[in-house]
MOPAC internal coordinates of N, CA, C and O (Angstrom, degrees):
PM7 1SCF
backbone

  N    0.0000 0     0.00 0     0.00 0    0    0    0
  C    1.4278 1     0.00 0     0.00 0    1    0    0
  C    1.5194 1   109.52 1     0.00 0    2    1    0
  O    1.2310 1   120.33 1   -43.59 1    3    2    1
  N    1.2760 1   116.97 1   136.41 1    3    2    1
  C    1.4477 1   122.16 1  -178.27 1    5    3    2
  C    1.5002 1   109.84 1  -100.03 1    6    5    3
  O    1.2310 1   121.49 1   -48.83 1    7    6    5
  N    1.3312 1   114.75 1   131.17 1    7    6    5
  C    1.4911 1   119.27 1  -179.82 1    9    7    6
  C    1.5297 1   108.53 1   -92.11 1   10    9    7
  O    1.2310 1   119.65 1   -61.64 1   11   10    9
  N    1.3009 1   118.28 1   118.36 1   11   10    9
  C    1.4601 1   122.42 1  -178.55 1   13   11   10
  C    1.5456 1   109.40 1  -110.24 1   14   13   11
  O    1.2310 1   120.02 1  -152.59 1   15   14   13
  N    1.3049 1   117.57 1    27.41 1   15   14   13
  C    1.4607 1   123.00 1  -176.83 1   17   15   14
  C    1.5479 1   113.79 1   -69.95 1   18   17   15
  O    1.2310 1   120.19 1   163.02 1   19   18   17
  N    1.3502 1   117.24 1   -16.98 1   19   18   17
  C    1.4126 1   121.13 1  -175.91 1   21   19   18
  C    1.5159 1   114.01 1    93.14 1   22   21   19
  O    1.2310 1   120.77 1   179.26 1   23   22   21
  N    1.3417 1   116.14 1    -0.74 1   23   22   21
  C    1.4290 1   120.47 1  -179.86 1   25   23   22
  C    1.5139 1   113.92 1   -97.44 1   26   25   23
  O    1.2310 1   120.60 1  -171.78 1   27   26   25
  N    1.3175 1   116.46 1     8.22 1   27   26   25
  C    1.4063 1   120.50 1   178.98 1   29   27   26
  C    1.5464 1   109.55 1   -86.63 1   30   29   27
  O    1.2310 1   120.60 1   -39.79 1   31   30   29
  N    1.3393 1   116.46 1   140.21 1   31   30   29
  C    1.4719 1   120.43 1  -178.17 1   33   31   30
  C    1.5382 1   109.53 1  -105.49 1   34   33   31
  O    1.2310 1   121.54 1   -97.14 1   35   34   33
  N    1.2896 1   114.66 1    82.86 1   35   34   33
  C    1.4839 1   119.08 1  -179.35 1   37   35   34
  C    1.4881 1   113.99 1   -79.64 1   38   37   35
  O    1.2310 1   119.34 1   142.87 1   39   38   37
  N    1.3303 1   118.86 1   -37.13 1   39   38   37
  C    1.4079 1   118.95 1  -173.93 1   41   39   38
  C    1.5413 1   116.82 1  -111.89 1   42   41   39
  O    1.2310 1   120.49 1  -176.40 1   43   42   41
  N    1.3418 1   116.66 1     3.60 1   43   42   41
  C    1.4444 1   119.83 1   177.17 1   45   43   42
  C    1.5170 1   109.86 1  -147.23 1   46   45   43
  O    1.2310 1   120.46 1   -18.29 1   47   46   45
  N    1.3301 1   116.72 1   161.71 1   47   46   45
  C    1.4273 1   122.69 1  -175.40 1   49   47   46
  C    1.5591 1   105.46 1   -86.59 1   50   49   47
  O    1.2310 1   121.87 1   -10.39 1   51   50   49
  N    1.3138 1   114.03 1   169.61 1   51   50   49
  C    1.4497 1   120.74 1   178.00 1   53   51   50
  C    1.5385 1   110.40 1   -61.48 1   54   53   51
  O    1.2310 1   121.38 1   137.30 1   55   54   53
  N    1.3733 1   114.97 1   -42.70 1   55   54   53
  C    1.4549 1   120.41 1   177.71 1   57   55   54
  C    1.5421 1   111.10 1   -59.87 1   58   57   55
  O    1.2310 1   120.67 1   136.76 1   59   58   57
  N    1.3267 1   116.32 1   -43.24 1   59   58   57
  C    1.4490 1   118.13 1   177.76 1   61   59   58
  C    1.5258 1   113.54 1   -63.56 1   62   61   59
  O    1.2310 1   121.57 1   137.29 1   63   62   61
  N    1.3214 1   114.60 1   -42.71 1   63   62   61
  C    1.5022 1   120.15 1   177.94 1   65   63   62
  C    1.5194 1   109.98 1   -64.13 1   66   65   63
  O    1.2310 1   119.45 1   139.62 1   67   66   65
  N    1.3290 1   118.66 1   -40.38 1   67   66   65
  C    1.4290 1   121.97 1   178.27 1   69   67   66
  C    1.5504 1   112.52 1   -59.54 1   70   69   67
  O    1.2310 1   121.97 1   134.17 1   71   70   69
  N    1.3536 1   113.84 1   -45.83 1   71   70   69
  C    1.4525 1   117.25 1   176.42 1   73   71   70
  C    1.5290 1   112.39 1   -65.08 1   74   73   71
  O    1.2310 1   119.03 1   139.78 1   75   74   73
  N    1.3110 1   119.46 1   -40.22 1   75   74   73
  C    1.4271 1   124.92 1  -174.84 1   77   75   74
  C    1.5040 1   112.74 1   -73.26 1   78   77   75
  O    1.2310 1   120.02 1   138.56 1   79   78   77
  N    1.3271 1   117.56 1   -41.44 1   79   78   77
  C    1.4884 1   119.96 1  -171.53 1   81   79   78
  C    1.5605 1   111.69 1  -106.20 1   82   81   79
  O    1.2310 1   119.24 1   133.16 1   83   82   81
  N    1.2515 1   119.06 1   -46.84 1   83   82   81
  C    1.4423 1   122.41 1  -176.70 1   85   83   82
  C    1.5283 1   111.42 1   -74.11 1   86   85   83
  O    1.2310 1   121.90 1   125.22 1   87   86   85
  N    1.3620 1   113.97 1   -54.78 1   87   86   85
  C    1.4623 1   118.33 1  -177.97 1   89   87   86
  C    1.5150 1   111.58 1   -64.98 1   90   89   87
  O    1.2310 1   121.05 1   136.36 1   91   90   89
  N    1.3048 1   115.60 1   -43.64 1   91   90   89
  C    1.4898 1   118.35 1  -178.78 1   93   91   90
  C    1.4773 1   112.71 1   -64.38 1   94   93   91
  O    1.2310 1   119.92 1   143.75 1   95   94   93
  N    1.3504 1   117.76 1   -36.25 1   95   94   93
  C    1.4646 1   120.36 1  -177.83 1   97   95   94
  C    1.5118 1   112.22 1   -72.07 1   98   97   95
  O    1.2310 1   118.38 1   132.66 1   99   98   97
  N    1.3105 1   120.70 1   -47.34 1   99   98   97
  C    1.4173 1   119.56 1  -178.70 1  101   99   98
  C    1.5354 1   114.88 1  -148.90 1  102  101   99
  O    1.2310 1   119.62 1   166.10 1  103  102  101
  N    1.3112 1   118.34 1   -13.90 1  103  102  101
  C    1.4439 1   122.05 1  -178.89 1  105  103  102
  C    1.4800 1   116.19 1   -64.43 1  106  105  103
  O    1.2310 1   119.40 1   140.99 1  107  106  105
  N    1.3187 1   118.75 1   -39.01 1  107  106  105
  C    1.4448 1   120.82 1  -179.89 1  109  107  106
  C    1.5119 1   111.60 1   -65.29 1  110  109  107
  O    1.2310 1   119.80 1   137.92 1  111  110  109
  N    1.2919 1   117.98 1   -42.08 1  111  110  109
  C    1.4954 1   120.63 1   178.98 1  113  111  110
  C    1.5442 1   109.36 1   -66.89 1  114  113  111
  O    1.2310 1   120.68 1   141.58 1  115  114  113
  N    1.3471 1   116.31 1   -38.42 1  115  114  113
  C    1.4924 1   119.53 1   176.59 1  117  115  114
  C    1.5206 1   111.43 1   -63.38 1  118  117  115
  O    1.2310 1   120.79 1   139.23 1  119  118  117
  N    1.3605 1   116.09 1   -40.77 1  119  118  117
  C    1.4238 1   123.23 1   179.12 1  121  119  118
  C    1.5164 1   110.29 1   -61.44 1  122  121  119
  O    1.2310 1   118.98 1   132.95 1  123  122  121
  N    1.2995 1   119.56 1   -47.05 1  123  122  121
  C    1.4371 1   124.00 1   178.54 1  125  123  122
  C    1.5140 1   112.85 1   -61.78 1  126  125  123
  O    1.2310 1   121.04 1   137.02 1  127  126  125
  N    1.3476 1   115.62 1   -42.98 1  127  126  125
  C    1.4892 1   120.94 1   178.41 1  129  127  126
  C    1.5283 1   110.49 1   -63.32 1  130  129  127
  O    1.2310 1   120.91 1   135.89 1  131  130  129
  N    1.3332 1   115.86 1   -44.11 1  131  130  129
  C    1.4652 1   120.34 1  -179.38 1  133  131  130
  C    1.5221 1   110.61 1   -63.98 1  134  133  131
  O    1.2310 1   117.98 1   136.72 1  135  134  133
  N    1.2450 1   121.46 1   -43.28 1  135  134  133
  C    1.4377 1   124.33 1  -178.19 1  137  135  134
  C    1.5600 1   107.94 1   -69.17 1  138  137  135
  O    1.2310 1   118.90 1   139.71 1  139  138  137
  N    1.3293 1   119.71 1   -40.29 1  139  138  137
  C    1.4493 1   120.49 1   174.59 1  141  139  138
  C    1.5050 1   113.12 1   -57.95 1  142  141  139
  O    1.2310 1   121.58 1   137.64 1  143  142  141
  N    1.3241 1   114.58 1   -42.36 1  143  142  141
  C    1.4441 1   120.32 1   179.01 1  145  143  142
  C    1.5072 1   112.84 1   -66.50 1  146  145  143
  O    1.2310 1   119.80 1   140.95 1  147  146  145
  N    1.2546 1   117.98 1   -39.05 1  147  146  145
  C    1.4905 1   122.90 1   176.78 1  149  147  146
  C    1.4989 1   111.23 1   -67.76 1  150  149  147
  O    1.2310 1   120.58 1   147.86 1  151  150  149
  N    1.3349 1   116.50 1   -32.14 1  151  150  149
  C    1.4569 1   123.74 1   178.14 1  153  151  150
  C    1.5209 1   113.29 1    54.82 1  154  153  151
  O    1.2310 1   119.89 1  -126.12 1  155  154  153
  N    1.3600 1   117.81 1    53.88 1  155  154  153
  C    1.4787 1   119.35 1  -179.74 1  157  155  154
  C    1.5333 1   109.94 1   -71.00 1  158  157  155
  O    1.2310 1   122.48 1   -23.86 1  159  158  157
  N    1.3222 1   112.86 1   156.14 1  159  158  157
  C    1.4993 1   120.70 1   178.92 1  161  159  158
  C    1.5030 1   109.50 1  -127.05 1  162  161  159
  O    1.2310 1   122.27 1    -9.39 1  163  162  161
  N    1.2790 1   113.26 1   170.61 1  163  162  161
  C    1.4766 1   120.60 1   179.17 1  165  163  162
  C    1.5257 1   108.61 1   -55.58 1  166  165  163
  O    1.2310 1   119.79 1   -48.75 1  167  166  165
  N    1.3138 1   118.01 1   131.25 1  167  166  165
  C    1.4457 1   122.72 1   177.39 1  169  167  166
  C    1.4918 1   113.19 1    90.66 1  170  169  167
  O    1.2310 1   117.77 1   172.11 1  171  170  169
  N    1.3613 1   121.85 1    -7.89 1  171  170  169
  C    1.4379 1   123.22 1  -179.38 1  173  171  170
  C    1.5622 1   109.71 1   -70.81 1  174  173  171
  O    1.2310 1   120.95 1   -10.31 1  175  174  173
  N    1.3539 1   115.79 1   169.69 1  175  174  173
  C    1.4405 1   123.00 1   172.97 1  177  175  174
  C    1.5132 1   106.46 1  -114.76 1  178  177  175
  O    1.2310 1   121.83 1   -33.29 1  179  178  177
  N    1.3472 1   114.10 1   146.71 1  179  178  177
  C    1.4729 1   122.01 1   174.62 1  181  179  178
  C    1.4895 1   113.23 1  -133.15 1  182  181  179
  O    1.2310 1   120.76 1   -33.70 1  183  182  181
  N    1.3377 1   116.14 1   146.30 1  183  182  181
  C    1.4682 1   120.79 1   179.00 1  185  183  182
  C    1.5238 1   105.29 1  -130.27 1  186  185  183
  O    1.2310 1   121.29 1   -60.05 1  187  186  185
  N    1.3714 1   115.14 1   119.95 1  187  186  185
  C    1.4465 1   122.80 1   178.96 1  189  187  186
  C    1.5092 1   106.26 1  -106.49 1  190  189  187
  O    1.2310 1   120.36 1   -78.26 1  191  190  189
  N    1.3699 1   116.92 1   101.74 1  191  190  189
  C    1.4556 1   122.30 1  -177.65 1  193  191  190
  C    1.5607 1   107.47 1   -92.54 1  194  193  191
  O    1.2310 1   121.15 1   -38.94 1  195  194  193
  N    1.3287 1   115.40 1   141.06 1  195  194  193
  C    1.4824 1   122.72 1  -173.73 1  197  195  194
  C    1.5203 1   108.70 1    55.23 1  198  197  195
  O    1.2310 1   121.13 1  -129.72 1  199  198  197
  N    1.3060 1   115.45 1    50.28 1  199  198  197
  C    1.4830 1   122.35 1  -170.25 1  201  199  198
  C    1.5135 1   115.30 1   -75.33 1  202  201  199
  O    1.2310 1   119.07 1   168.39 1  203  202  201
  N    1.2949 1   119.39 1   -11.61 1  203  202  201
  C    1.4797 1   119.56 1  -177.96 1  205  203  202
  C    1.5046 1   108.62 1    59.92 1  206  205  203
  O    1.2310 1   119.76 1    56.35 1  207  206  205
  N    1.2981 1   118.06 1  -123.65 1  207  206  205
  C    1.4552 1   120.32 1   178.93 1  209  207  206
  C    1.5028 1   115.41 1   -81.25 1  210  209  207
  O    1.2310 1   120.83 1  -178.33 1  211  210  209
  N    1.3349 1   116.03 1     1.67 1  211  210  209
  C    1.4908 1   120.23 1   173.94 1  213  211  210
  C    1.4962 1   113.31 1    86.67 1  214  213  211
  O    1.2310 1   119.08 1  -150.26 1  215  214  213
  N    1.3209 1   119.37 1    29.74 1  215  214  213
  C    1.4638 1   122.24 1  -175.87 1  217  215  214
  C    1.5278 1   111.74 1   -60.21 1  218  217  215
  O    1.2310 1   120.82 1   132.95 1  219  218  217
  N    1.3711 1   116.04 1   -47.05 1  219  218  217
  C    1.4673 1   118.51 1   178.72 1  221  219  218
  C    1.5506 1   110.93 1   -66.20 1  222  221  219
  O    1.2310 1   120.52 1   135.96 1  223  222  221
  N    1.2892 1   116.62 1   -44.04 1  223  222  221
  C    1.4446 1   120.80 1   179.78 1  225  223  222
  C    1.5408 1   111.11 1   -58.21 1  226  225  223
  O    1.2310 1   121.25 1   136.10 1  227  226  225
  N    1.3272 1   115.22 1   -43.90 1  227  226  225
  C    1.4611 1   118.81 1   178.93 1  229  227  226
  C    1.5357 1   112.69 1   -67.91 1  230  229  227
  O    1.2310 1   120.64 1   146.61 1  231  230  229
  N    1.3000 1   116.39 1   -33.39 1  231  230  229
  C    1.4715 1   121.22 1   178.90 1  233  231  230
  C    1.5369 1   111.26 1   -70.95 1  234  233  231
  O    1.2310 1   120.27 1   138.75 1  235  234  233
  N    1.2802 1   117.10 1   -41.25 1  235  234  233
  C    1.4520 1   122.58 1  -174.60 1  237  235  234
  C    1.5424 1   112.84 1   -78.03 1  238  237  235
  O    1.2310 1   120.71 1   150.87 1  239  238  237
  N    1.3102 1   116.25 1   -29.13 1  239  238  237
  C    1.4612 1   120.06 1  -174.06 1  241  239  238
  C    1.5508 1   111.98 1   -52.38 1  242  241  239
  O    1.2310 1   118.16 1   128.71 1  243  242  241
  N    1.3110 1   121.10 1   -51.29 1  243  242  241
  C    1.4862 1   119.67 1  -179.70 1  245  243  242
  C    1.5279 1   111.65 1   -65.91 1  246  245  243
  O    1.2310 1   120.52 1   156.46 1  247  246  245
  N    1.3036 1   116.60 1   -23.54 1  247  246  245
  C    1.5043 1   117.97 1  -179.69 1  249  247  246
  C    1.5305 1   111.34 1   -72.84 1  250  249  247
  O    1.2310 1   120.81 1   138.41 1  251  250  249
  N    1.3168 1   116.06 1   -41.59 1  251  250  249
  C    1.4688 1   119.43 1   177.04 1  253  251  250
  C    1.5060 1   115.35 1   -79.43 1  254  253  251
  O    1.2310 1   122.20 1   163.27 1  255  254  253
  N    1.3409 1   113.39 1   -16.73 1  255  254  253
  C    1.4567 1   120.40 1   170.92 1  257  255  254
  C    1.5320 1   113.41 1    72.69 1  258  257  255
  O    1.2310 1   121.34 1     6.34 1  259  258  257
  N    1.3321 1   115.04 1  -173.66 1  259  258  257
  C    1.4862 1   120.56 1  -176.25 1  261  259  258
  C    1.5381 1   112.19 1   -67.50 1  262  261  259
  O    1.2310 1   120.25 1   155.28 1  263  262  261
  N    1.3067 1   117.14 1   -24.72 1  263  262  261
  C    1.4899 1   118.96 1   179.99 1  265  263  262
  C    1.5550 1   111.97 1   -85.60 1  266  265  263
  O    1.2310 1   120.63 1   169.77 1  267  266  265
  N    1.3115 1   116.40 1   -10.23 1  267  266  265
  C    1.4613 1   121.44 1   177.99 1  269  267  266
  C    1.5094 1   111.37 1   -93.70 1  270  269  267
  O    1.2310 1   120.86 1    -1.19 1  271  270  269
  N    1.3247 1   115.97 1   178.81 1  271  270  269
  C    1.4844 1   119.45 1   179.63 1  273  271  270
  C    1.5105 1   109.72 1  -145.21 1  274  273  271
  O    1.2310 1   121.40 1   -43.61 1  275  274  273
  N    1.3080 1   114.93 1   136.39 1  275  274  273
  C    1.4822 1   120.09 1   178.45 1  277  275  274
  C    1.4895 1   109.13 1  -128.98 1  278  277  275
  O    1.2310 1   120.37 1   -46.60 1  279  278  277
  N    1.3513 1   116.91 1   133.40 1  279  278  277
  C    1.4153 1   121.78 1  -177.62 1  281  279  278
  C    1.5495 1   108.03 1  -123.91 1  282  281  279
  O    1.2310 1   118.72 1   -50.86 1  283  282  281
  N    1.2777 1   120.04 1   129.14 1  283  282  281
  C    1.4945 1   123.11 1   173.53 1  285  283  282
  C    1.5063 1   109.57 1  -109.25 1  286  285  283
  O    1.2310 1   120.70 1   -45.72 1  287  286  285
  N    1.3179 1   116.26 1   134.28 1  287  286  285
  C    1.4585 1   122.46 1   177.70 1  289  287  286
  C    1.5242 1   111.12 1  -125.39 1  290  289  287
  O    1.2310 1   121.05 1   -44.41 1  291  290  289
  N    1.3286 1   115.59 1   135.59 1  291  290  289
  C    1.4597 1   120.19 1   176.62 1  293  291  290
  C    1.5267 1   108.80 1  -153.12 1  294  293  291
  O    1.2310 1   121.43 1   -33.17 1  295  294  293
  N    1.3139 1   114.86 1   146.83 1  295  294  293
  C    1.5009 1   118.21 1   178.03 1  297  295  294
  C    1.4802 1   111.01 1   -72.72 1  298  297  295
  O    1.2310 1   118.68 1   148.32 1  299  298  297
  N    1.3250 1   120.12 1   -31.68 1  299  298  297
  C    1.4441 1   125.60 1  -176.25 1  301  299  298
  C    1.5120 1   110.13 1   -84.38 1  302  301  299
  O    1.2310 1   118.75 1   -82.87 1  303  302  301
  N    1.2837 1   119.99 1    97.13 1  303  302  301
  C    1.4929 1   122.63 1  -177.92 1  305  303  302
  C    1.5175 1   108.10 1   -60.21 1  306  305  303
  O    1.2310 1   118.62 1   144.76 1  307  306  305
  N    1.3029 1   120.23 1   -35.24 1  307  306  305
  C    1.4365 1   123.94 1  -177.41 1  309  307  306
  C    1.5373 1   111.15 1   -59.67 1  310  309  307
  O    1.2310 1   120.93 1   140.41 1  311  310  309
  N    1.3557 1   115.82 1   -39.59 1  311  310  309
  C    1.4739 1   118.82 1   177.73 1  313  311  310
  C    1.5173 1   109.16 1   -62.45 1  314  313  311
  O    1.2310 1   119.44 1   135.20 1  315  314  313
  N    1.3370 1   118.66 1   -44.80 1  315  314  313
  C    1.4469 1   122.81 1  -178.35 1  317  315  314
  C    1.5251 1   109.82 1   -63.57 1  318  317  315
  O    1.2310 1   121.42 1   144.94 1  319  318  317
  N    1.3277 1   114.89 1   -35.06 1  319  318  317
  C    1.4957 1   119.30 1  -178.37 1  321  319  318
  C    1.5338 1   111.09 1   -84.92 1  322  321  319
  O    1.2310 1   119.85 1   170.11 1  323  322  321
  N    1.3136 1   117.88 1    -9.89 1  323  322  321
  C    1.4738 1   121.38 1  -179.45 1  325  323  322
  C    1.5027 1   113.32 1    81.30 1  326  325  323
  O    1.2310 1   120.05 1  -156.41 1  327  326  325
  N    1.3314 1   117.51 1    23.59 1  327  326  325
  C    1.4190 1   119.64 1  -179.33 1  329  327  326
  C    1.5486 1   117.36 1  -141.28 1  330  329  327
  O    1.2310 1   120.90 1  -153.84 1  331  330  329
  N    1.2932 1   115.88 1    26.16 1  331  330  329
  C    1.4548 1   120.69 1  -178.71 1  333  331  330
  C    1.5022 1   110.81 1   -61.49 1  334  333  331
  O    1.2310 1   120.10 1   180.00 1  335  334  333

């Protein structure tokens, strides 16, 4: 039986769909608000647990700069690799 609900991902991965639909809709604003609240500075360390595609880790990395460190952890290796 073929599912024509529109929820099938024929041309993109779950990670790509997550970035395109979830992050674009509300995730990027949430990421910015979270990082502002944490108020990281140059040289700080950050840990993004259950990071999915690493949106928070990617956003905070330039803020902490080359002397800082950011680590993203997720159970789904495909999300980290951008191909879940």
